[in-house]
C-alpha positions as CSV (number, residue, x, y, z in Angstrom):
1,X,97.9,171.6,72.6
2,X,99.4,168.4,73.1
3,X,97.2,165.3,72.6
4,X,99.6,162.5,72.8
5,X,99.1,159.8,75.4
6,X,101.5,158.8,78.1
7,X,103.5,155.7,77.4
8,X,101.9,152.6,79.0
9,X,103.5,149.3,79.3
10,X,102.1,146.8,76.8
11,X,100.6,143.5,78.4
12,X,102.2,140.3,77.6
13,X,99.5,137.7,77.4
14,X,101.4,134.9,76.1
15,X,102.0,132.9,79.4
16,X,101.0,133.3,82.9
17,X,103.8,133.9,85.3
18,X,103.4,132.2,88.9
19,X,106.5,133.7,90.3
20,X,109.4,136.2,90.0
21,X,110.2,135.8,86.3
22,X,108.8,132.5,85.9
23,X,109.1,131.0,82.6
24,X,106.5,128.4,81.3
25,X,108.3,125.4,79.7
26,X,107.0,123.6,76.7
27,X,106.0,119.9,77.5
28,X,108.5,117.2,76.4
29,X,106.5,115.2,73.8
30,X,105.7,111.5,74.4
31,X,106.8,108.8,72.3
32,X,103.8,108.9,70.1
33,X,101.0,106.5,69.1
34,X,103.1,104.5,66.8
35,X,105.3,102.7,69.4
36,X,102.2,102.1,71.7
37,X,100.4,100.5,69.1
38,X,103.1,98.3,67.9
39,X,103.8,97.0,71.3
40,X,100.2,96.9,72.5
41,X,99.4,95.1,69.2
42,X,102.2,92.5,69.5
43,X,101.1,91.8,73.1
44,X,97.4,91.2,72.1
45,X,98.3,89.1,68.8
46,X,100.8,86.9,70.8
47,X,98.0,86.5,73.6
48,X,95.2,85.7,71.4
49,X,97.2,83.3,68.9
50,X,98.5,81.3,72.0
51,X,94.8,81.0,73.4
52,X,93.5,80.1,70.2
53,X,96.0,77.2,70.1
54,X,95.1,76.2,73.4
55,X,91.4,76.3,72.8
56,X,91.9,74.3,69.6
57,X,94.5,71.5,71.0
58,X,94.3,71.3,74.6
59,X,90.8,69.9,76.2
60,X,89.7,71.9,79.3
61,X,91.7,70.7,82.5
62,X,94.2,68.7,80.5
63,X,97.7,69.1,80.8
64,X,100.6,68.7,78.5
65,X,104.2,68.5,80.7
66,X,106.9,70.8,79.2
67,X,109.4,70.3,81.9
68,X,108.2,67.4,84.2
69,X,107.8,68.6,87.6
70,X,108.0,72.3,87.0
71,X,106.3,73.6,84.0
72,X,103.0,72.5,82.1
73,X,100.6,73.7,79.5
74,X,97.5,73.3,81.3
75,X,94.0,74.5,79.9
76,X,92.0,76.1,82.6
77,X,89.3,79.0,82.8
78,X,89.5,81.7,85.5
79,X,86.4,83.4,85.8
80,X,88.0,85.8,88.7
81,X,90.8,88.3,88.5
82,X,94.3,87.6,89.4
83,X,94.8,84.8,91.5
84,X,91.2,83.7,91.1
85,X,89.9,86.7,92.9
86,X,85.9,86.8,93.1
87,X,86.2,83.6,91.2
88,X,83.1,82.5,93.0
89,X,81.2,85.4,92.9
90,X,78.1,86.3,90.9
91,X,79.0,86.0,87.4
92,X,77.2,88.9,86.2
93,X,78.4,91.4,88.8
94,X,82.1,89.8,88.3
95,X,81.8,90.7,84.5
96,X,80.5,94.2,85.0
97,X,83.2,94.8,87.6
98,X,86.0,93.4,85.7
99,X,85.1,94.9,82.4
100,X,84.7,98.2,84.2
101,X,87.8,98.2,85.9
102,X,89.7,97.0,83.0
103,X,88.5,100.1,80.8
104,X,89.1,102.6,83.6
105,X,92.7,101.2,84.1
106,X,93.2,101.3,80.2
107,X,92.1,105.0,80.2
108,X,94.6,105.7,83.0
109,X,97.5,103.9,81.1
110,X,96.8,106.0,78.0
111,X,96.9,109.3,80.1
112,X,100.4,108.1,81.7
113,X,101.5,106.9,78.5
114,X,100.8,110.3,76.8
115,X,102.4,112.2,79.9
116,X,105.6,110.2,79.8
117,X,108.2,111.8,77.9
118,X,110.1,110.2,75.2
119,X,113.3,110.3,77.3
120,X,111.7,107.4,79.4
121,X,111.3,104.6,76.5
122,X,111.4,101.8,79.0
123,X,108.5,103.3,81.0
124,X,106.7,104.0,78.1
125,X,107.0,100.3,76.7
126,X,105.9,99.1,80.1
127,X,102.8,100.9,79.9
128,X,102.2,99.7,76.6
129,X,102.6,96.2,77.6
130,X,100.2,96.8,80.4
131,X,97.8,98.0,78.1
132,X,98.2,95.2,75.9
133,X,97.6,92.6,78.5
134,X,94.8,94.5,79.7
135,X,93.3,94.1,76.1
136,X,93.9,90.5,75.7
137,X,92.2,89.5,78.8
138,X,89.4,92.0,78.3
139,X,89.0,90.2,74.9
140,X,88.3,87.0,76.8
141,X,86.1,88.3,79.2
142,X,83.9,89.9,76.3
143,X,84.0,86.6,74.6
144,X,83.7,83.9,77.4
145,X,82.8,85.7,80.7
146,X,86.2,84.4,81.8
147,X,90.0,84.4,81.0
148,X,91.8,81.4,79.3
149,X,95.1,80.4,81.2
150,X,97.5,77.8,80.4
151,X,100.9,78.4,81.8
152,X,101.2,76.4,84.6
153,X,104.4,76.6,87.0
154,X,105.1,74.7,90.1
155,X,107.6,72.9,92.1
156,X,106.6,69.8,94.3
157,X,103.7,71.1,96.2
158,X,104.2,74.8,95.5
159,X,102.0,75.8,92.8
160,X,101.7,79.2,91.0
161,X,98.2,80.2,89.9
162,X,98.1,79.5,85.8
163,X,98.6,82.5,83.8
164,X,98.6,83.6,80.1
165,X,100.8,85.9,77.9
166,X,98.5,88.8,78.6
167,X,99.4,88.3,82.6
168,X,102.9,88.0,81.6
169,X,103.0,91.3,79.7
170,X,101.1,93.0,82.6
171,X,103.6,91.5,85.1
172,X,106.5,92.4,83.3
173,X,105.3,96.1,82.6
174,X,104.1,96.6,86.3
175,X,107.8,95.5,87.4
176,X,109.5,98.0,85.2
177,X,107.1,100.7,86.1
178,X,107.7,99.8,90.0
179,X,111.5,99.8,89.3
180,X,111.2,103.3,88.0
181,X,109.3,104.3,91.0
182,X,111.7,102.7,93.4
183,X,114.8,104.0,91.6
184,X,113.2,107.7,91.6
185,X,113.5,107.6,87.8
186,X,109.9,108.8,87.1
187,X,109.2,111.8,84.9
188,X,108.1,115.1,86.7
């Protein structure tokens, strides 16, 4: 009497297959936390250091010409968002909205950064710049309920809204992000 069992194929539980002979690829590692922390830290440090100097040396609404007719250092406070958005709304609602949006945006940035392969260093750096700018302006909102702006650019009657180092980092980061998007150089 033969008690041997018939040969049955072994099941492979290592990876789910989603097509004929599909192979699951290992994710490409991101640049890691160190470059993100360095770029973010530099942006926040430069932003807060320049704001401390402005607060200590330039009275509110005073202006120091750097390039006459083009660029001044002007101490102003922006209670609203970019370009004064919601500046005249309720301070309590405004602060809750801007702090909440900043925290949500920072969470998305961290997610995108962690998903960005190290083969995209400019995109990863751009995300860290945006994060650092968001942190810099969030610090102001938590301290003062508004953001300290001081970089004042204008030509004749044409005046750009005053901004700060954090805003500059966000703008440069978003520009790099959009360039990657437009040129089709986004990671999969």
